[in-house]
C-alpha positions in Angstrom: -14.6 14.9 14.7 -11.9 16.9 12.4 -9.5 15.6 10.1 -6.2 17.5 9.6 -4.7 17.0 5.9 -2.8 14.0 7.0 -5.5 12.1 8.6 -7.1 12.7 5.2 -4.0 11.3 3.5 -3.7 8.4 6.2 -7.4 7.4 6.0 -7.0 7.2 2.3 -4.3 5.1 2.4 -6.1 2.7 4.6 -9.0 2.8 1.8 -6.5 1.7 -0.5 -5.2 -1.2 1.3 -8.3 -2.4 2.0 -9.8 -2.1 -1.7 -6.6 -4.0 -3.2 -7.1 -6.9 -0.5 -11.3 -6.9 -1.4 -10.3 -7.0 -4.9 -8.1 -9.8 -4.8 -10.1 -11.8 -2.5 -13.0 -11.3 -4.9 -11.0 -12.4 -8.1 -10.8 -8.5 -9.8 -7.3 -8.2 -8.9 -4.2 -10.7 -9.5 -2.3 -10.5 -6.0 0.8 -10.5 -8.3 -0.2 -7.4 -10.5 0.8 -3.9 -10.6 -2.5 -2.7 -10.2 -2.6 -4.4 -6.7 1.0 -4.0 -5.6 0.5 -0.1 -6.4 -2.4 0.2 -4.5 -0.8 -1.3 -1.1 2.7 0.9 -2.0 0.6 3.9 -2.1 -1.8 3.3 0.3 1.3 2.3 2.9 2.6 5.2 2.4 -0.3 6.9 3.0 -0.8 5.5 6.7 2.9 6.6 7.4 2.2 10.2 6.3 -0.6 10.1 8.8 2.0 9.3 11.7 3.0 13.0 11.5 -0.2 13.6 13.5 0.5 11.2 16.4 3.4 8.6 16.1 3.1 4.7 16.6 6.0 3.0 16.2 3.8 -0.2 15.5 2.3 0.9 13.0 5.4 2.7 11.9 7.2 -0.9 11.4 4.0 -2.3 10.1 3.5 0.0 7.3 7.5 0.8 6.5 7.3 -3.3 6.0 4.3 -2.9 3.7 6.0 -0.3 1.8 9.3 -2.6 0.9 7.6 -5.5 0.1 5.4 -3.9 -2.0 7.7 -1.8 -3.9 9.9 -5.7 -3.9 6.6 -7.1 -6.3 6.5 -4.7 -8.4 10.5 -4.9 -9.2 9.8 -8.8 -9.3 7.2 -8.4 -11.5 9.3 -5.7 -13.9 12.0 -8.3 -14.0 9.8 -11.1 -14.6 7.8 -9.3 -17.7 11.3 -8.4 -19.3 12.6 -12.3 -18.9 9.9 -13.3 -20.5 9.6 -11.1 -23.2 
């Protein structure tokens, strides 16, 4: 089995998403925290990059939504912190 560069990026993205989920479930990451949101955002972006190899519309829709929701979470958290200050 050989991996192209986009496969490595996609696999890394998958590990980031799974790591964020595991960290949140184990109480190591807060679901509304910046590290959790960034892991999800960049993880989903990595999976999107992997679609350069073989495109899959279902994965594209899922990961695009994942990126958008993560970006919204980052924006919302930043706004909350600014309002609290």
